[in-house]
C-alpha positions as CSV (number, residue, x, y, z in Angstrom):
1,X,-0.1,-0.1,0.0
2,X,1.1,3.6,-0.9
3,X,0.6,6.0,2.1
4,X,1.6,9.5,2.7
5,X,2.8,10.1,6.6
6,X,2.4,13.2,7.7
7,X,3.5,13.8,11.6
8,X,2.4,17.1,13.3
9,X,4.8,19.3,15.6
10,X,3.9,16.9,18.8
11,X,4.7,14.1,16.9
12,X,8.3,15.3,16.5
13,X,8.7,17.5,19.2
14,X,11.5,15.1,20.7
15,X,13.7,12.6,20.7
16,X,10.9,10.4,21.9
17,X,8.5,11.7,19.8
18,X,10.8,10.8,16.5
19,X,11.3,7.5,17.9
20,X,8.0,6.9,17.6
21,X,8.0,8.4,14.3
22,X,10.6,5.5,13.0
23,X,8.8,3.0,14.4
24,X,5.7,3.5,12.8
25,X,7.8,4.0,9.3
26,X,9.7,0.9,10.1
27,X,6.3,-1.1,10.6
28,X,4.9,0.2,7.4
29,X,8.1,-1.0,5.5
30,X,8.4,-4.7,7.1
31,X,4.6,-4.9,5.9
32,X,5.5,-3.3,2.4
33,X,8.7,-3.1,1.5
34,X,8.4,-2.3,-2.2
35,X,6.4,0.7,-1.2
36,X,8.4,2.8,1.0
37,X,6.3,5.9,2.4
38,X,6.4,9.9,1.8
39,X,7.0,11.0,5.3
40,X,5.4,14.6,5.3
41,X,6.5,16.7,9.1
42,X,6.1,19.8,10.8
43,X,8.1,22.2,12.4
44,X,9.0,21.0,15.9
45,X,6.0,22.0,18.3
46,X,6.0,25.9,19.2
47,X,8.6,26.5,16.9
48,X,6.2,28.3,13.8
49,X,4.7,30.1,17.0
50,X,8.4,31.2,17.6
51,X,9.2,32.4,14.6
52,X,6.2,34.6,14.1
53,X,7.3,36.3,17.9
54,X,11.0,36.4,15.6
55,X,9.4,38.8,12.8
56,X,7.6,40.5,15.7
57,X,10.8,41.6,17.5
58,X,12.5,42.7,14.1
59,X,9.6,44.8,13.2
60,X,10.0,46.2,16.6
61,X,13.7,46.7,15.5
62,X,14.8,44.7,18.7
63,X,17.2,42.5,16.7
64,X,19.5,41.2,19.8
65,X,15.8,39.9,21.3
66,X,15.2,38.3,18.1
67,X,18.7,37.0,17.5
68,X,18.7,35.4,21.1
69,X,15.1,33.8,20.5
70,X,16.7,32.2,17.5
71,X,20.0,31.2,18.8
72,X,17.4,29.6,21.6
73,X,15.8,27.6,18.8
74,X,19.3,26.5,16.9
75,X,20.1,25.1,20.5
76,X,17.0,22.9,20.9
77,X,17.2,21.1,17.5
78,X,21.4,20.8,17.8
79,X,20.1,19.1,21.0
80,X,17.6,17.1,19.2
81,X,20.2,16.1,16.3
82,X,22.6,14.8,18.6
83,X,20.2,12.8,20.4
84,X,18.3,11.0,17.1
85,X,21.4,10.7,14.6
86,X,24.7,9.6,16.7
87,X,26.1,8.5,13.2
88,X,25.7,12.0,11.1
89,X,25.3,14.0,13.7
90,X,28.2,16.1,12.6
91,X,27.0,16.4,9.0
92,X,23.4,17.1,10.4
93,X,24.3,20.1,12.8
94,X,26.2,22.0,10.2
95,X,23.0,21.7,8.1
96,X,20.8,23.2,11.1
97,X,23.4,25.7,11.8
98,X,24.1,26.9,8.1
99,X,20.0,27.1,8.6
100,X,19.5,29.0,11.3
101,X,23.0,31.7,10.3
102,X,20.5,32.5,7.3
103,X,17.9,33.2,9.3
104,X,20.0,35.1,11.6
105,X,21.2,37.2,8.7
106,X,17.5,37.4,7.4
107,X,16.0,38.9,10.8
108,X,19.2,41.4,11.0
109,X,17.9,42.6,7.7
110,X,14.2,42.9,8.5
111,X,15.3,44.5,11.9
112,X,17.2,47.6,10.3
113,X,13.9,48.1,8.2
114,X,11.8,47.5,10.9
115,X,9.0,45.9,8.2
116,X,8.0,42.2,7.5
117,X,6.2,42.2,4.4
118,X,4.6,38.7,3.7
119,X,7.0,37.7,1.5
120,X,9.3,38.0,3.8
121,X,7.3,36.4,6.9
122,X,7.4,33.3,4.8
123,X,11.0,32.8,4.3
124,X,11.7,33.2,8.1
125,X,8.6,30.8,9.0
126,X,9.8,28.1,6.4
127,X,13.0,27.5,8.7
128,X,11.1,25.1,10.9
129,X,10.4,22.9,8.1
130,X,13.3,23.2,6.8
131,X,15.2,22.1,9.6
132,X,12.9,19.4,11.7
133,X,12.6,17.6,8.2
134,X,16.0,17.4,7.8
135,X,16.5,15.9,11.1
136,X,13.8,13.4,10.6
137,X,15.7,12.3,7.3
138,X,18.9,12.0,9.2
139,X,17.3,9.9,12.5
140,X,15.7,7.9,9.8
141,X,19.3,6.8,8.1
142,X,20.7,6.3,11.0
143,X,18.6,3.5,12.2
144,X,19.2,1.9,8.9
145,X,15.7,3.3,7.2
146,X,17.0,4.0,3.6
147,X,16.0,7.9,3.8
148,X,16.2,11.0,1.6
149,X,15.8,14.5,2.3
150,X,14.2,16.4,0.1
151,X,13.3,20.6,-0.1
152,X,10.2,21.0,0.1
153,X,10.3,24.1,-2.5
154,X,12.3,21.9,-5.1
155,X,8.7,20.0,-5.9
156,X,5.4,22.0,-4.5
157,X,5.0,24.9,-6.8
158,X,2.4,27.5,-5.8
159,X,1.2,31.0,-6.4
160,X,2.9,34.4,-5.0
161,X,-0.1,34.8,-2.5
162,X,2.2,34.6,0.3
163,X,1.2,33.3,4.0
164,X,-1.3,31.5,2.2
165,X,-0.2,30.3,-1.4
166,X,-2.4,28.0,-2.9
167,X,-0.8,25.2,-4.7
168,X,-0.1,24.4,-8.8
169,X,-1.1,20.8,-8.9
170,X,0.0,20.3,-12.8
171,X,3.4,21.8,-12.2
172,X,3.6,20.0,-8.7
173,X,2.7,16.7,-10.8
174,X,5.3,17.4,-13.0
175,X,8.0,18.1,-10.4
176,X,6.9,15.0,-8.4
177,X,7.3,12.9,-11.6
178,X,10.7,14.1,-11.9
179,X,11.7,14.4,-8.2
180,X,10.5,11.9,-5.9
181,X,8.5,9.2,-8.1
182,X,12.8,8.2,-8.8
183,X,13.3,8.0,-5.6
184,X,10.6,6.1,-4.5
185,X,11.4,3.5,-7.2
186,X,14.6,3.1,-5.5
187,X,13.4,2.2,-2.3
188,X,13.9,5.5,-0.3
189,X,11.5,7.0,2.3
190,X,11.2,10.3,1.0
191,X,11.2,13.2,3.8
192,X,10.1,16.3,3.1
193,X,8.9,19.8,5.5
194,X,5.1,20.3,4.7
195,X,3.6,23.9,4.8
196,X,6.3,25.2,2.4
197,X,6.6,25.7,-1.4
198,X,7.9,28.1,-3.9
199,X,6.7,30.2,-7.0
200,X,7.7,29.0,-10.5
201,X,10.8,31.3,-9.4
202,X,11.9,30.0,-6.4
203,X,10.4,32.5,-4.1
204,X,9.7,30.4,-0.7
205,X,5.8,30.7,0.2
206,X,4.0,28.7,3.2
207,X,0.2,27.3,2.8
208,X,-0.7,29.2,5.7
209,X,-1.0,27.7,9.4
210,X,-1.7,24.0,9.2
211,X,-0.6,23.9,6.1
212,X,1.2,20.7,6.8
213,X,-1.9,18.6,6.3
214,X,-2.1,19.9,2.8
215,X,1.4,19.1,1.8
216,X,0.6,16.1,2.3
217,X,-2.6,15.5,0.4
218,X,-1.0,17.6,-2.5
219,X,1.8,14.7,-2.7
220,X,-0.4,12.0,-2.1
221,X,-2.5,13.2,-5.0
222,X,0.4,13.5,-7.0
223,X,1.8,10.3,-5.9
224,X,-1.8,8.6,-6.3
225,X,-1.5,7.0,-2.8
226,X,-3.9,4.6,-1.4
227,X,-4.0,6.4,1.8
228,X,-2.9,9.7,3.2
229,X,-2.2,9.5,7.5
230,X,-2.7,12.5,9.7
231,X,-0.4,11.1,12.4
232,X,-0.8,13.1,15.7
233,X,-1.7,13.4,19.4
234,X,-5.4,11.8,19.2
235,X,-7.1,9.1,18.2
236,X,-9.1,10.4,15.6
237,X,-12.0,12.3,15.2
238,X,-13.7,13.0,18.4
239,X,-17.7,13.9,18.8
240,X,-16.7,16.7,20.4
241,X,-13.6,19.2,21.7
242,X,-12.0,17.3,24.6
243,X,-11.4,20.9,26.0
244,X,-14.9,22.0,26.3
245,X,-16.9,18.3,26.5
246,X,-15.2,16.0,29.0
247,X,-15.8,12.8,27.8
248,X,-15.9,12.9,23.6
249,X,-16.1,9.7,21.7
250,X,-14.2,8.7,18.6
251,X,-15.7,8.7,15.2
252,X,-14.2,5.7,13.4
253,X,-15.6,6.7,9.6
254,X,-16.9,9.7,8.4
255,X,-17.5,11.1,4.8
256,X,-15.2,13.7,3.0
257,X,-18.1,16.3,3.2
258,X,-19.1,15.7,7.5
259,X,-15.0,15.6,8.0
260,X,-14.9,19.1,4.9
261,X,-17.7,20.9,7.3
262,X,-16.2,20.1,10.4
263,X,-12.9,21.1,9.7
264,X,-14.2,24.6,8.5
265,X,-16.3,24.8,11.8
266,X,-13.5,24.7,14.3
267,X,-12.6,20.2,14.5
268,X,-8.6,21.3,15.0
269,X,-7.6,17.6,13.5
270,X,-7.4,18.4,10.4
271,X,-7.2,21.4,8.2
272,X,-9.8,22.5,5.9
273,X,-8.5,22.4,2.9
274,X,-6.4,19.0,3.1
275,X,-10.0,17.4,1.8
276,X,-9.8,19.3,-1.5
277,X,-6.8,17.0,-2.8
278,X,-7.9,14.0,-1.1
279,X,-11.9,14.1,-2.7
280,X,-10.4,15.0,-6.2
281,X,-8.3,11.9,-6.2
282,X,-10.6,10.0,-3.7
283,X,-8.0,9.0,-1.2
284,X,-8.8,7.6,2.1
285,X,-7.7,10.3,5.0
286,X,-6.7,8.3,8.1
287,X,-5.9,10.4,11.4
288,X,-4.3,8.3,13.6
289,X,-2.5,8.4,16.9
290,X,1.3,8.5,16.7
291,X,1.6,7.6,20.8
292,X,-0.8,5.0,19.9
293,X,0.0,3.4,16.8
294,X,-2.4,0.3,16.8
295,X,-5.2,1.9,17.4
296,X,-7.2,2.5,13.9
297,X,-8.3,6.1,14.6
298,X,-10.7,7.7,12.0
299,X,-11.2,7.2,8.2
300,X,-12.7,9.5,6.0
301,X,-13.9,8.4,2.6
302,X,-15.9,9.6,0.1
303,X,-19.0,7.6,1.3
304,X,-18.4,7.5,4.8
305,X,-19.4,5.2,7.4
306,X,-22.3,3.5,7.8
307,X,-25.5,6.0,9.0
308,X,-25.9,4.7,12.7
309,X,-26.0,7.6,14.3
310,X,-28.1,10.9,14.7
311,X,-25.0,13.1,14.0
312,X,-21.4,12.6,13.7
313,X,-19.7,15.1,15.6
314,X,-20.0,19.0,16.7
315,X,-17.4,21.4,15.9
316,X,-17.0,25.2,17.4
317,X,-15.1,28.2,16.0
318,X,-14.5,30.9,18.9
319,X,-13.8,34.7,18.4
320,X,-16.4,35.4,15.6
321,X,-17.5,38.6,14.7
322,X,-21.4,38.9,13.8
323,X,-21.5,41.6,11.1
324,X,-25.6,43.3,10.5
325,X,-26.0,44.9,7.1
326,X,-29.4,46.6,7.4
327,X,-31.3,48.7,4.2
328,X,-35.1,49.3,4.2
329,X,-34.6,50.6,0.5
330,X,-32.0,48.1,-0.7
331,X,-31.9,44.7,0.3
332,X,-34.5,43.7,-1.8
333,X,-33.2,45.8,-4.7
334,X,-31.5,43.9,-7.8
335,X,-27.4,43.9,-7.2
336,X,-28.1,44.8,-3.5
337,X,-26.2,41.1,-2.4
338,X,-23.5,41.2,-4.9
339,X,-22.7,44.9,-3.9
340,X,-22.8,43.6,-0.2
341,X,-20.2,40.1,-0.9
342,X,-18.0,42.5,-2.9
343,X,-17.0,44.3,-0.2
344,X,-15.5,41.2,1.7
345,X,-14.1,39.9,-1.3
346,X,-12.4,43.4,-1.8
347,X,-10.6,42.7,1.1
348,X,-10.0,39.5,1.3
349,X,-12.2,38.1,4.3
350,X,-14.0,34.8,4.2
351,X,-17.8,34.9,5.3
352,X,-18.6,31.7,7.6
353,X,-22.6,31.8,8.0
354,X,-24.9,33.7,6.3
355,X,-28.9,34.8,7.5
356,X,-31.1,37.1,5.8
357,X,-34.6,38.4,7.1
358,X,-36.8,41.1,5.3
359,X,-34.5,44.3,5.6
360,X,-31.5,42.6,7.2
361,X,-28.4,40.5,6.2
362,X,-26.3,39.0,9.4
363,X,-22.7,37.4,8.4
364,X,-20.0,36.2,10.4
365,X,-16.1,36.4,10.1
366,X,-13.1,35.4,12.1
367,X,-10.8,37.5,10.7
368,X,-11.4,40.7,12.0
369,X,-8.2,42.6,11.0
370,X,-10.2,44.7,8.2
371,X,-13.0,44.6,9.9
372,X,-13.1,49.0,10.0
373,X,-12.8,48.9,6.1
374,X,-15.7,46.4,5.8
375,X,-17.5,48.4,8.1
376,X,-16.9,51.9,6.5
377,X,-17.3,50.3,2.7
378,X,-20.4,48.9,4.1
379,X,-22.0,52.1,5.5
380,X,-21.6,53.3,2.1
381,X,-24.8,52.1,1.1
382,X,-26.4,50.3,4.4
383,X,-26.9,50.5,8.2
384,X,-24.2,48.6,9.6
385,X,-23.3,46.8,13.5
386,X,-20.6,44.4,14.8
387,X,-21.0,42.4,17.4
388,X,-17.7,40.6,18.8
389,X,-17.1,37.6,21.4
390,X,-19.4,35.4,19.4
391,X,-19.0,31.6,18.5
392,X,-20.3,29.2,15.8
393,X,-21.5,25.7,16.6
394,X,-21.7,23.3,13.9
395,X,-23.7,20.4,14.4
396,X,-22.6,17.7,11.5
397,X,-24.0,14.4,10.2
398,X,-25.5,13.1,7.0
399,X,-28.3,11.8,8.7
400,X,-29.7,15.1,8.8
401,X,-30.6,15.0,5.4
402,X,-33.1,12.5,6.0
403,X,-34.6,13.1,9.5
404,X,-36.0,16.3,10.0
405,X,-36.5,15.6,13.5
406,X,-33.0,15.4,14.3
407,X,-33.2,19.9,13.9
408,X,-35.8,20.5,15.8
409,X,-34.1,18.2,18.5
410,X,-31.1,20.1,18.4
411,X,-32.7,23.0,18.6
412,X,-34.8,22.1,21.5
413,X,-31.5,21.0,23.2
414,X,-30.8,24.3,23.4
415,X,-33.6,26.1,25.3
416,X,-32.9,29.4,27.0
417,X,-29.6,29.6,25.8
418,X,-29.9,33.0,23.1
419,X,-28.8,31.9,19.9
420,X,-27.7,35.2,17.4
421,X,-28.1,33.1,14.4
422,X,-29.5,29.4,12.7
423,X,-28.5,28.0,9.7
424,X,-29.0,24.9,7.9
425,X,-26.9,24.7,4.5
426,X,-28.5,23.5,1.0
427,X,-26.4,20.2,2.0
428,X,-28.4,19.6,5.0
429,X,-25.5,18.1,6.4
430,X,-25.1,20.4,9.4
431,X,-26.8,22.9,11.8
432,X,-25.1,25.8,12.4
433,X,-25.4,27.8,15.3
434,X,-24.3,31.5,16.3
435,X,-24.5,32.7,19.9
436,X,-22.5,34.5,22.9
437,X,-18.7,32.7,23.1
438,X,-19.4,32.7,26.8
439,X,-22.4,30.1,26.3
440,X,-20.4,27.5,24.5
441,X,-19.0,25.3,27.3
442,X,-23.0,24.8,28.2
443,X,-24.4,24.7,24.5
444,X,-21.9,22.3,23.3
445,X,-22.6,19.8,26.4
446,X,-26.2,20.0,26.0
447,X,-26.1,19.0,22.4
448,X,-23.3,16.5,23.1
449,X,-25.9,14.8,25.7
450,X,-28.5,15.0,23.6
451,X,-27.0,13.3,20.5
452,X,-24.1,11.3,22.2
453,X,-25.0,10.3,25.6
454,X,-29.0,10.1,25.6
455,X,-30.8,6.7,23.6
456,X,-31.3,7.2,19.9
457,X,-34.4,8.3,18.5
458,X,-36.3,4.8,17.3
459,X,-37.2,5.1,13.6
460,X,-40.7,6.5,12.5
């Protein structure tokens, strides 16, 4: 079976984590020696956040503090290198030092300018994955597993939309065939950093936070993989966020459509864009716990699992803002909605939920960086009000399409909790509630108790 294995930050965080990664790769090779996996890795846990901190320090002109932060990161990576790669430690340490020397030089330049452009930000953030993937490749080789490091930027071709680049699947497919396929055919385990790519001209880009999942799916599509595996620190997709609901259940199987809804509305296990290349090639995505690899995890396929439950899971997106756009004269006029949504497009801000009444359109956004400009532009043709500290809860399940009683039951379970907006999408796979952020724990608890802890409704 040909697979792409993506290991997140917690799955490469230290020497114990990398030992587990090595055991997982070795077990796969034992079972299918002729089909070596592609291994895609994130930066070590917490490193991307530290690199973002470094860019902020540089922008403030605090180059000494930025340099100190980078040197602390260098020490962490060198310590890990010496722990996991004894034979190749000297060569690995030299490549790690070279990468950080380049980062320190770049940050010094940014500190002089006191400006960090999106392009420069990508150049800094890419360092985390470039170093972690080198370490993993060396560790595998040191444990007599034939592995080779490949710079993901030489394979994954993107546009120039820095900090959130889109892949050029056709160009990436050609590069993959030229540079990755021969290595796999030669029996090599190919190790790449996730999250990063480059433009056709070779300028470093990133796919955005969580983009290592996306990278794995892109490489999986190029490979025509039998399965894309997301190795993380949980057993799979859960019925609710365990930080909010104390005892969620594992979801053994779900459909691409359900997974996409859950990911979009806040499920942290999976990046929403991961679904897209997998859907196009109908490649199953398996979410697995690197600490408990014997568990089967959650499998996401086109068909999903048998519809034996009422709902599949509940997801939550917090720090949401509701914008109300009111116009007694224009709402039903031709072109009003087009004009309204053109404002959000102009400021590159995605809308999550939309509801309409006779005179008001209400939308939610979670990216408020351009909120003031959006509101100012909307006020040219409507009255506008916004409300922050809101949240979205989405109850997802294929059964919602066939059993209307589930909608009623969901709304009833939230009795006496003020609901700002309630929506059901045209696909009818989800019910979405917008409510105050402070009411999230109570609402999530009630929904979970109703659908996952109470006896199911019997068919009528």
